[in-house]
C-alpha positions in Angstrom: 74.3 -17.0 -28.0 72.8 -14.8 -24.9 73.7 -11.9 -27.0 71.9 -13.2 -30.0 68.9 -13.8 -28.0 68.8 -10.6 -26.7 69.1 -8.9 -30.2 66.5 -10.6 -31.5 64.0 -10.0 -28.7 65.2 -5.8 -29.4 63.8 -6.3 -32.8 60.5 -7.8 -31.9 57.3 -5.9 -32.1 55.0 -5.9 -28.7 53.5 -9.0 -28.2 49.9 -8.6 -28.9 49.0 -11.3 -26.3 51.1 -10.1 -23.4 49.3 -6.1 -24.4 46.1 -8.1 -23.5 47.3 -9.9 -19.9 48.6 -6.5 -19.3 45.2 -4.7 -20.1 43.4 -7.6 -18.0 45.7 -6.6 -14.8 43.5 -3.6 -15.0 40.2 -5.0 -15.6 38.7 -3.2 -12.9 39.5 0.3 -14.4 38.6 -1.3 -17.9 34.8 -2.6 -16.0 34.4 0.9 -14.1 34.7 2.7 -17.3 32.2 0.5 -19.1 29.8 0.5 -16.3 30.0 4.5 -16.6 30.0 4.6 -20.0 27.2 2.2 -20.6 25.0 4.2 -18.0 25.9 7.0 -20.0 25.0 5.8 -23.2 21.4 4.2 -21.6 20.8 7.4 -20.1 21.0 9.4 -23.6 18.8 6.6 -25.1 16.2 7.0 -22.2 16.7 10.8 -22.9 16.4 10.8 -26.6 13.1 11.6 -28.1 11.9 8.9 -30.9 12.9 9.5 -34.4 10.8 8.3 -37.2 10.9 8.1 -40.9 7.9 8.8 -43.3 8.7 8.2 -47.4 6.2 8.7 -50.3 7.2 8.0 -53.8 6.1 9.8 -56.6 6.0 10.4 -60.4 6.1 13.3 -62.3 4.1 13.7 -65.6 4.7 16.4 -67.9 1.3 18.1 -68.7 3.2 21.1 -69.3 1.4 23.9 -72.7 3.7 23.0 -75.5 6.1 19.8 -74.0 8.0 17.9 -76.3 8.9 14.1 -76.5 12.4 13.0 -75.9 13.7 9.0 -77.0 15.4 7.1 -74.4 18.6 5.1 -75.8 16.2 2.1 -76.1 14.1 3.7 -78.7 11.3 4.9 -76.3 9.7 8.1 -75.9 9.1 10.1 -72.7 8.3 13.4 -71.4 11.6 15.5 -71.6 11.6 17.1 -67.8 14.3 18.9 -65.9 14.2 16.6 -62.8 16.7 18.6 -61.0 14.1 21.9 -61.4 11.5 20.0 -60.2 13.6 18.7 -56.9 14.7 22.0 -56.3 11.0 23.3 -56.6 10.3 20.3 -54.3 12.7 21.3 -51.3 11.7 25.2 -51.6 11.4 26.8 -48.2 8.3 29.2 -49.9 6.7 25.6 -50.8 7.2 23.9 -47.4 6.2 26.5 -45.4 2.8 26.4 -47.1 2.8 22.6 -46.1 3.6 23.2 -42.7 0.7 25.5 -42.4 -1.7 23.3 -44.4 -0.7 20.3 -42.4 -0.8 21.9 -38.9 2.7 20.8 -38.2 4.2 24.1 -36.5 1.8 22.6 -33.7 3.5 20.7 -31.0 1.8 18.1 -28.9 4.5 17.1 -26.6 4.8 14.6 -22.9 7.3 13.5 -20.5 7.4 10.0 -20.2 10.2 8.9 -18.0 13.1 10.5 -19.2 12.1 10.9 -22.7 9.8 13.8 -24.2 7.2 11.9 -27.0 5.3 13.8 -30.1 2.0 13.0 -29.8 0.8 15.1 -33.2 -3.0 13.5 -33.7 -2.6 11.0 -30.8 -3.0 13.4 -28.4 -6.2 13.6 -26.2 -7.1 17.6 -27.8 -7.0 19.4 -30.6 -6.2 23.3 -30.3 -7.5 25.4 -33.2 -6.2 29.1 -33.0 -9.0 31.1 -34.7 -7.9 34.8 -34.7 -4.5 34.9 -34.0 -2.2 34.4 -37.1 1.0 31.7 -36.6 3.6 34.8 -36.5 4.5 34.3 -32.5 5.1 31.1 -30.5 2.7 30.4 -28.2 3.3 27.6 -25.3 1.3 26.5 -22.2 0.4 23.2 -20.6 -3.1 21.3 -20.2 -4.3 18.6 -18.2 -7.5 16.6 -18.3 -9.8 16.9 -15.2 -12.9 15.5 -16.6 -15.1 14.3 -19.7 -15.8 17.9 -19.9 -13.1 20.2 -18.6 -9.6 20.5 -18.8 -6.6 22.3 -16.6 -4.7 25.2 -18.5 -1.3 26.1 -17.2 0.5 29.2 -18.6 -1.9 30.7 -20.6 -3.7 34.1 -20.1 -6.9 35.5 -20.9 -7.5 39.1 -22.9 -7.1 41.1 -19.4 -3.9 39.0 -18.5 -5.7 36.8 -15.8 -4.4 33.5 -15.8 -6.5 31.0 -16.9 -7.6 28.0 -14.9 -9.5 25.2 -16.2 -12.0 25.3 -19.8 -14.9 23.4 -20.9 -14.0 21.4 -24.0 -15.8 22.9 -27.1 -15.8 26.4 -25.8 -14.6 29.0 -27.3 -11.8 31.3 -25.0 -10.2 34.5 -25.4 -6.5 35.0 -24.7 -3.8 37.1 -25.3 -3.0 35.5 -28.7 -6.7 35.4 -30.2 -9.8 33.3 -30.0 -8.8 29.2 -28.9 -10.6 26.5 -29.4 -9.9 23.5 -27.3 -11.9 20.2 -28.6 -11.3 16.4 -27.5 -9.8 13.7 -29.8 -11.0 10.0 -30.0 -8.0 9.1 -27.4 -9.6 11.5 -25.1 -11.3 9.1 -22.5 -8.1 6.9 -22.4 -7.5 6.9 -18.8 -3.2 6.9 -19.6 -4.0 10.8 -20.0 -4.8 10.9 -16.4 -2.6 13.3 -14.2 -0.3 13.8 -17.5 0.7 17.3 -18.5 0.4 17.9 -22.3 2.7 20.5 -23.7 1.1 22.4 -26.3 3.7 24.7 -28.4 2.5 26.6 -31.7 5.9 28.0 -33.6 5.6 30.6 -36.2 6.2 28.7 -39.5 8.9 31.1 -40.8 11.2 30.0 -37.5 11.0 26.3 -37.9 10.7 26.1 -41.7 14.4 25.5 -41.7 13.9 22.4 -39.2 11.9 20.7 -41.3 13.7 21.6 -44.3 17.1 19.6 -42.7 15.2 16.6 -42.4 13.4 16.7 -45.7 14.9 14.5 -48.6 14.0 14.6 -52.3 15.7 12.3 -54.9 15.6 10.8 -58.1 14.7 6.9 -58.2 16.0 6.2 -61.9 18.2 8.3 -63.7 16.1 7.4 -67.1 12.5 7.6 -64.7 10.5 10.7 -63.9 10.0 9.0 -60.5 10.9 11.0 -57.1 11.4 9.5 -53.5 10.4 12.1 -51.0 11.4 11.2 -47.2 11.0 13.1 -43.9 12.3 12.7 -40.8 10.7 13.3 -37.5 9.5 13.0 -34.2 6.0 12.0 -35.4 5.5 9.5 -38.0 2.0 11.0 -38.8 3.2 14.2 -38.8 5.9 13.3 -41.1 3.2 11.6 -43.6 1.0 14.4 -43.2 3.6 17.0 -44.1 4.9 15.4 -47.6 1.2 15.1 -48.3 0.9 18.4 -47.8 3.9 19.2 -49.6 2.6 17.2 -52.6 -0.6 19.0 -52.4 1.1 22.5 -52.4 3.6 21.2 -55.3 0.3 20.2 -57.5 -1.5 23.7 -57.0 1.7 25.7 -57.9 1.8 23.7 -61.1 -1.9 24.3 -61.6 -1.6 27.6 -61.5 1.4 27.9 -63.5 -0.1 26.4 -66.2 -3.8 28.3 -65.5 -1.3 31.6 -66.4 0.3 30.1 -69.5 -3.2 29.5 -70.8 -4.7 32.7 -69.9 -1.8 34.3 -72.1 -2.5 32.0 -74.9 -6.6 32.8 -74.8 -5.8 36.2 -74.3 -3.8 36.5 -77.9 -6.5 34.3 -79.7 -9.5 36.2 -78.4 -7.8 39.8 -79.9 -7.1 37.7 -83.5 -10.6 36.4 -83.5 -12.0 40.4 -82.8 -9.4 41.6 -85.3 -10.1 38.7 -88.0 -14.0 39.1 -87.5 -14.1 42.7 -88.2 -12.0 42.5 -91.2 -14.1 39.2 -92.7 -17.1 41.5 -92.5 -15.5 44.4 -94.5 -14.7 41.7 -96.9 -18.2 40.2 -97.7 -19.7 43.3 -98.1 -16.9 44.3 -100.3 -17.6 41.4 -102.4 -21.6 42.1 -102.5 -21.4 45.6 -103.2 -19.3 44.0 -106.2 -21.6 41.7 -107.5 -23.8 44.2 -107.6 -22.4 46.3 -109.6 -20.7 44.4 -112.3 -22.8 41.3 -113.8 -20.4 38.8 -114.1 -20.6 36.0 -116.3 -21.1 32.6 -113.8 -19.8 30.3 -116.2 -16.3 32.1 -116.8 -16.7 32.4 -112.7 -17.1 28.6 -112.4 -14.5 28.0 -114.8 -11.8 30.0 -113.5 -12.5 28.4 -110.1 -12.2 25.1 -111.3 -9.1 25.8 -113.1 -7.1 27.9 -110.2 -8.7 25.8 -107.1 -5.5 23.5 -106.3 -3.6 26.9 -106.7 -6.1 28.6 -104.5 -6.2 26.0 -101.6 -2.2 26.2 -101.5 -2.2 29.9 -101.2 -5.0 30.0 -98.8 -3.1 27.4 -96.5 0.3 29.3 -96.7 -0.9 32.6 -96.7 -3.0 31.4 -93.2 0.3 30.3 -91.6 1.6 33.8 -92.7 -0.8 35.9 -91.2 -0.5 33.8 -88.1 3.5 34.1 -88.0 3.0 37.9 -88.8 0.6 38.3 -85.7 2.5 36.5 -83.7 5.7 39.2 -84.8 3.2 41.6 -84.3 3.2 40.5 -80.7 6.6 39.8 -80.3 7.2 43.5 -81.2 4.8 45.1 -78.9 6.4 46.9 -76.1 3.4 46.4 -73.9 3.7 42.4 -74.0 7.5 42.4 -72.6 6.2 41.4 -69.4 3.9 38.6 -70.9 4.1 35.0 -71.7 4.2 34.0 -75.2 1.2 32.4 -76.7 2.0 28.6 -77.6 0.7 25.6 -80.0 -0.5 28.2 -82.7 -0.7 25.2 -85.4 2.5 26.5 -86.8 4.6 23.8 -89.7 7.5 22.6 -87.7 8.2 22.2 -83.5 10.8 24.3 -83.5 9.1 27.3 -82.5 6.7 26.2 -80.3 9.7 24.6 -78.4 11.9 27.9 -78.0 8.2 29.8 -77.1 7.4 26.8 -74.5 11.3 27.0 -73.1 10.7 31.3 -72.9 7.7 30.7 -70.9 9.0 28.1 -68.5 12.2 30.5 -67.8 9.7 33.6 -67.5 7.6 31.8 -64.7 10.6 30.6 -63.0 11.8 34.1 -62.9 8.6 35.4 -61.9 8.8 33.1 -58.8 12.1 33.9 -57.7 10.9 37.3 -58.3 8.3 37.5 -55.7 10.5 35.3 -52.8 13.5 37.8 -53.3 13.1 40.6 -55.8 14.6 43.0 -58.1 18.2 42.8 -56.0 18.8 39.1 -56.7 21.6 38.5 -59.2 20.0 35.3 -60.5 16.8 37.7 -61.4 19.0 40.1 -63.8 21.0 36.8 -65.4 17.5 35.4 -66.0 16.0 38.9 -67.2 19.0 39.1 -70.0 18.3 35.1 -71.1 14.6 35.9 -71.5 15.5 39.3 -73.4 18.2 37.1 -75.5 15.9 34.0 -76.1 12.9 36.4 -77.3 15.4 38.0 -79.9 16.2 34.6 -81.2 12.2 33.7 -81.5 11.9 36.7 -83.1 14.4 36.2 -85.7 13.7 32.9 -86.2 9.6 33.9 -86.9 11.0 36.3 -89.2 13.3 34.0 -91.1 10.4 31.7 -91.2 8.0 34.2 -92.3 10.7 35.2 -95.3 10.4 31.4 -96.4 6.4 31.1 -96.0 6.6 34.9 -98.2 8.3 33.2 -101.2 6.2 30.1 -101.0 3.0 32.4 -101.4 4.5 34.6 -104.2 5.5 31.1 -106.3 1.6 30.0 -105.4 0.3 33.3 -106.5 2.4 33.1 -109.7 1.0 30.0 -110.8 -2.5 31.5 -110.0 -1.9 34.5 -112.2 -0.9 32.2 -115.2 -3.8 30.4 -114.5 -5.6 33.5 -115.0 -4.1 34.6 -118.0 -5.6 31.7 -119.8 -8.9 33.2 -119.1 -8.2 36.3 -121.0 -11.2 38.4 -121.2 -12.6 37.7 -118.2 -13.6 41.6 -116.9 -10.8 43.3 -114.5 -14.2 43.9 -111.7 -14.8 40.2 -112.1 -10.7 39.0 -111.0 -11.2 41.3 -108.4 -14.0 39.8 -107.0 -12.3 36.3 -107.4 -9.4 37.9 -105.7 -11.4 39.4 -102.7 -13.3 35.9 -102.5 -9.8 34.3 -102.1 -9.0 36.4 -99.2 -12.6 35.9 -97.7 -11.9 32.2 -97.7 -8.6 32.4 -96.3 -9.7 34.4 -93.2 -12.7 32.5 -93.0 -10.5 29.4 -92.4 -8.2 31.2 -90.3 -11.2 32.7 -88.2 -12.1 29.1 -87.8 -9.1 27.9 -87.0 -9.0 30.1 -84.1 -12.4 29.5 -82.8 -11.3 25.6 -82.7 -8.3 26.5 -80.9 -10.2 29.1 -78.0 -12.6 26.2 -77.3 -9.5 23.5 -76.8 -8.0 26.5 -74.6 -11.2 26.6 -72.5 -11.4 23.1 -72.1 -7.3 22.4 -70.9 -7.8 25.5 -68.7 -10.9 23.7 -66.8 -9.1 20.1 -67.0 -5.7 21.4 -65.6 -4.3 18.9 -63.4 -1.0 18.4 -61.2 2.2 16.8 -62.3 2.9 14.8 -59.2 0.9 11.7 -58.3 1.9 9.3 -55.2 2.9 5.9 -56.5 3.9 4.3 -53.7 3.6 5.1 -49.4 6.4 3.1 -47.2 4.4 1.7 -44.1 7.7 0.8 -42.2 8.7 3.9 -40.8 5.8 2.9 -38.5 8.5 1.9 -36.0 11.3 4.5 -34.9 14.5 4.5 -36.7 16.3 5.8 -33.5 17.4 5.7 -31.0 19.0 2.2 -31.1 19.0 1.3 -27.0 21.3 -1.7 -28.0 23.7 -0.3 -30.2 24.1 2.8 -28.3 24.4 1.1 -25.0 27.0 -1.3 -26.7 29.1 1.9 -28.5 28.9 3.1 -24.9 30.7 0.2 -23.3 33.2 -0.1 -26.0 34.0 3.5 -25.6 34.6 2.8 -21.8 36.4 -0.2 -22.7 38.4 1.6 -25.2 39.3 4.7 -23.9 41.0 3.6 -20.5 42.9 1.0 -22.8 44.4 3.6 -25.2 45.2 5.4 -21.5 47.3 2.8 -20.2 49.0 1.5 -23.3 49.7 4.9 -24.1 50.8 5.7 -20.4 52.9 2.2 -21.0 54.6 3.3 -24.0 55.8 6.2 -22.7 57.1 5.0 -19.8 60.7 4.7 -19.9 61.2 3.2 -16.7 62.7 -0.1 -15.6 59.4 -2.9 -14.8 60.4 -6.0 -15.6 63.0 -8.8 -16.2 62.5 -8.4 -19.9 63.3 -4.3 -19.9 67.2 -5.5 -18.3 67.9 -8.5 -20.7 67.0 -6.1 -23.5 69.7 -3.8 -22.4 72.2 -5.7 -20.8 74.6 -8.8 -20.8 75.1 -9.0 -17.1 73.9 -12.2 -15.5 70.3 -11.8 -14.5 69.7 -13.9 -10.7 66.1 -13.0 -9.8 63.0 -10.9 -9.3 61.7 -10.2 -5.8 57.9 -9.2 -6.0 56.4 -5.7 -4.6 55.2 -6.2 -1.2 52.3 -3.4 -1.0 52.0 -4.4 3.1 55.8 -4.2 3.8 55.6 -0.3 4.4 53.2 -1.3 7.5 55.9 -3.7 8.6 59.1 -4.0 10.3 62.2 -5.6 8.4 61.5 -9.2 10.3 57.9 -8.9 9.8 58.1 -8.3 6.3 61.0 -11.1 5.6 60.8 -14.5 4.4 59.6 -17.7 6.3 61.5 -20.9 6.2 57.8 -22.8 5.4 56.6 -20.1 3.3 54.9 -20.7 0.3 54.2 -17.0 -0.7 56.0 -15.5 -4.0 58.7 -13.3 -1.6 59.6 -16.4 -0.2 59.8 -18.5 -3.5 61.6 -15.9 -5.1 64.2 -15.8 -2.6 64.6 -19.6 -2.8 65.4 -19.1 -6.8 67.7 -16.3 -5.9 69.3 -18.7 -3.7 69.6 -21.7 -6.2 70.7 -19.4 -9.0 73.8 -18.4 -7.1 75.0 -22.3 -6.4 75.4 -21.6 -10.7 77.6 -18.7 -10.1 80.6 -20.8 -9.0 84.3 -20.1 -10.0 86.5 -23.2 -10.5 83.4 -25.3 -8.7 83.7 -22.7 -5.9 80.7 -20.8 -4.9 81.0 -17.1 -3.8 81.5 -16.7 -0.2 81.8 -12.7 0.2 78.5 -11.0 -1.9 78.5 -7.3 -1.4 75.4 -5.7 -2.6 74.9 -2.1 -4.6 72.6 -0.3 -6.4 72.6 3.3 -8.6 70.6 5.0 -5.8 69.2 5.0 -2.9 65.8 3.0 -2.3 66.7 0.3 -4.3 66.1 -2.1 -1.2 69.4 -3.7 -1.0 69.2 -4.1 3.0 65.8 -6.1 2.4 67.5 -7.9 0.0 70.6 -8.5 2.0 68.5 -9.4 5.1 65.8 -12.1 3.2 68.6 -13.3 1.0 70.7 -14.2 4.5 67.8 -16.2 5.7 67.2 -17.9 2.9 70.5 -19.7 2.9 70.4 -19.6 6.7 67.3 -22.0 5.9 69.6 -23.8 4.0 71.5 -24.5 6.9 74.4 -22.3 6.1 75.9 -20.0 8.5 75.5 -16.9 7.2 77.0 -13.6 8.3 75.2 -10.3 7.6 77.5 -6.7 7.4 76.5 -3.6 7.4 79.1 -1.5 5.6 76.8 1.3 4.9 78.9 3.4 7.7 76.7 6.5 6.3 73.6 5.6 6.7 73.6 2.3 8.7 70.5 1.4 7.4 70.3 -2.3 7.9 71.7 -1.6 11.5 68.6 1.0 12.4 66.1 -1.3 10.8 67.3 -5.0 13.2 68.2 -2.5 15.9 72.0 -4.1 16.2 74.4 -3.1 18.9 76.2 -0.6 18.5 80.0 -2.3 18.4 80.6 -3.2 14.8 82.6 -2.2 11.7 83.5 0.8 12.5 84.9 -0.1 15.5 87.0 -2.8 13.7 88.3 -0.5 11.4 89.5 2.0 13.9 91.2 -0.6 16.1 92.4 -3.9 14.2 93.1 -5.3 17.9 89.4 -6.0 18.1 88.5 -9.9 18.0 85.7 -9.4 15.4 83.7 -12.6 16.5 82.8 -10.5 19.3 81.3 -8.0 17.7 78.9 -10.8 15.9 75.2 -10.6 17.0 73.1 -13.7 16.5 69.8 -13.5 14.7 67.0 -14.1 17.6 64.6 -15.7 15.0 66.8 -17.4 12.5 68.9 -20.2 13.2 72.0 -19.8 11.2 72.2 -16.3 10.3 74.7 -13.7 12.5 75.0 -9.7 12.1 77.8 -7.4 12.1 76.5 -3.8 12.8 78.2 -0.7 10.8 79.3 0.5 14.4 79.2 4.3 15.4 79.1 6.6 12.9 82.5 8.0 11.3 83.5 11.4 10.2 85.9 9.3 7.3 84.5 6.5 5.9 85.8 6.6 2.8 89.2 6.3 4.6 88.5 4.0 6.6 87.1 1.5 4.0 90.5 2.0 2.1 92.2 0.7 5.6 94.0 -2.8 5.6 91.7 -3.4 8.5 88.8 -3.9 6.4 90.8 -6.8 4.3 91.5 -8.5 7.8 88.1 -8.4 8.6 86.9 -10.1 6.0 89.6 -12.9 6.0 89.2 -13.4 9.9 85.6 -14.1 9.1 85.8 -16.3 6.1 86.8 -19.4 7.9 83.6 -19.0 10.4 81.0 -18.3 7.9 80.0 -20.0 4.8 78.6 -16.8 3.5 79.1 -13.3 4.0 76.7 -10.9 3.0 77.7 -7.8 2.6 75.3 -4.5 2.7 76.8 -1.7 1.0 76.1 1.7 -0.4 74.7 3.2 -4.0 77.4 3.0 -6.4 77.3 6.7 -8.2 76.8 8.8 -4.6 79.7 8.1 -2.7 83.3 6.4 -3.8 82.5 3.5 -0.7 80.9 0.6 -2.7 83.9 0.8 -5.4 86.4 0.9 -2.3 84.9 -1.9 -0.7 84.4 -3.9 -4.1 87.8 -5.3 -3.5 86.8 -7.7 -0.8 83.9 -9.2 -2.7 84.0 -12.7 -4.4 80.7 -11.2 -6.1 78.3 -8.4 -6.8 74.8 -8.4 -6.3 73.8 -5.2 -8.2 70.0 -4.1 -7.3 67.7 -2.7 -9.4 64.6 -1.2 -8.0 61.6 -1.7 -10.7 60.0 1.7 -11.4 62.7 3.9 -10.1 65.4 4.2 -13.2 65.5 5.1 -16.4 65.7 2.2 -19.3 68.7 4.7 -20.6 70.4 3.6 -17.3 70.6 0.1 -18.3 73.6 1.3 -20.8 76.0 2.1 -17.7 75.0 -1.0 -16.1 76.5 -2.6 -19.0 79.5 -0.4 -19.4 80.0 -1.4 -15.8 79.9 -5.3 -16.5 81.7 -4.8 -19.4 84.5 -2.9 -17.6 84.6 -6.0 -14.9 84.5 -2.6 -12.4 82.4 -4.9 -9.8 83.5 -8.1 -9.3 81.4 -10.7 -11.1 78.7 -8.7 -11.1 75.0 -10.4 -11.3 71.5 -8.3 -11.5 68.9 -8.1 -9.2 65.2 -6.4 -10.0 63.5 -5.9 -6.5 59.8 -4.4 -6.5 58.6 -6.1 -9.7 55.0 -5.6 -9.7 52.4 -8.6 -10.9 50.7 -6.0 -12.9 53.5 -5.9 -15.3 53.9 -9.4 -15.6 51.5 -9.8 -19.0 53.8 -6.9 -20.4 56.9 -8.8 -20.9 58.3 -12.3 -20.5 56.1 -12.8 -17.3 54.7 -16.3 -17.6 57.5 -18.1 -19.2 60.5 -16.7 -17.3 61.8 -16.7 -13.7 58.8 -17.8 -11.0 55.9 -15.5 -12.7 52.7 -16.8 -11.0 54.6 -19.6 -10.2 55.7 -18.9 -6.6 52.5 -20.4 -5.0 52.1 -23.2 -7.1 49.9 -26.1 -5.5 49.5 -24.0 -2.2 47.6 -20.7 -3.3 44.3 -20.6 -4.0 43.3 -18.8 -7.6 41.4 -15.7 -7.8 38.3 -15.4 -10.2 39.9 -13.8 -12.6 42.8 -15.6 -12.8 40.2 -18.3 -13.1 38.6 -16.6 -15.7 41.2 -15.4 -17.7 43.9 -18.7 -17.2 45.5 -19.4 -20.4 
């Protein structure tokens, strides 16, 4: 049954409750670590600056020239905008740098308050304006308010290199960096600024644009909506908010600039066409006037022709107007001097495909020009975009040629119809037909001229009324409260880390510890009977053996442990007879055999038994030395069996019923002496005189004495010192027990620590914490963590 129970225990995992009690035994380390890490976390919180977040929601509308419409899955129309391009533009460092300069975000106003540095920004008592010096170098100095008119300056030199001590508010001062103007703000008169040092630092926007760029976030709210949310994290809510507004303003300025560049190119194209058509129209009118003057035409024939051919001429006029505009555009595309220019859009041609292609070309051209300004010709993206533009322009030209060919066919058809009509009015003079053809050309050019004039006016109005694409629709006010640091969370995490790290350390230490500490360690690995645990006494080293021993009326754990051992010995009977001669051995030295033997003898004597304690460790004579026994002893009888052993027995002075037999003088041949029959004779003569004979023997594996003297024992107590032997040696103990090399072998764990009780059987086995039940006052932690 015992083997089965132990086998089950070997399969059990670590009990979490036992593990918790083990960690609670280290409560002072956990508490100290929690206090240290909690203090570190608190210091970090108090040292960290406040962090705020500002959020602005904007809608992006497509007001570009030639913009087309798209259709959503629900059937609604929406502006077809490439939101990814707008996000990249809003997050560009060039745009952000301009926003920093516009908002003055590169000038920091800071003040130390306790452990924390506060960013004041617009809440500072003063404003410093840098008049001359461009923002290309870092400038920093300290400022302190003196009175309503003056401030003290530290760390700033004038143009001659002399330190400036004080400055009158509103005066322009000349410094080594140029002229500065320090003026007071609304909060200047607040008493809180008295004695406070305000640190003023101006950075080069080039140097801090990366820092602000990392705090900027732009994201699309809905995949089907052109709404963007811009957020900025900063040490000042007002600065973050101002910077986002400045970024929107710079973005709109860039959009307006781009739109006006496209409109300027369109206006230039329209003005050139108006000039050419105006000259052609003048020549045409002069030619018709001269022809009518030289040839008297029949008015009736002219009217009849015009009435008959009106419909054909109208159709031909419209088609040829389209063809003329298309030919102008083709000429513009093929002209090498226009290779770097934007293409005119929205010319009124049939269909939207050509306008869409031109709008896409202009958009790509503008992005390439902007990238060219920022990175130069060496950028591979510029080369790729230039090649794409060339290909796109060729595609536009091909499309225009195809469109022109189609229009030409339609014009030919219209002219054929007109010629058929002209054949019906046979007889009209050749000069009259020529005049009619000229007048038809004149009407085409007049219609085209009027159309271009209207387009010029429309383009001019759009230039004047051009506006930005971004419009603010929402501003979050939640950012007025800092989002970090969070004192409660940080300190709580610090305390958790303080509890976690030593817990992990102790658990790993316990898992890596392969030494025997508890009864559980022994019973899991051996089937030998286990009699008792002897608790560890921290004060034993400072006491003699008599002082550290048990007391007859003691209620301490040590006394209770030996009472339990005495009680368990009564169950170790053979045929109803308890063991009389008990030997103690161990694996190694310092296991505490002498301590266990002495206290076991006293415990038996307290039970009104007559007990003899023999020191057979005739090599080290530990018990003899500790108790300061007489020199005449066991070795004397082993050498000369004629001695009466009772005359060598010494009575314990402080314990009734306890007697000692010393080891005697040191012998040169202890193993040979112990092999003599005189040892058996000695034990036989003493058996009849004492109820119990306890023999303090030598370690088992160091010398042969223990196995030699085992023949005299009725029972062997194998003492294992907690924390001294490896658990793997318990396999040897099991072999000793099964081989019966030691008579009726039983185990005792000496030096068991209460700190290990929670990590094993502990409370349910042996004496546990129950030694002084009813007599010992429980400590605070024991009451707090009572099961």
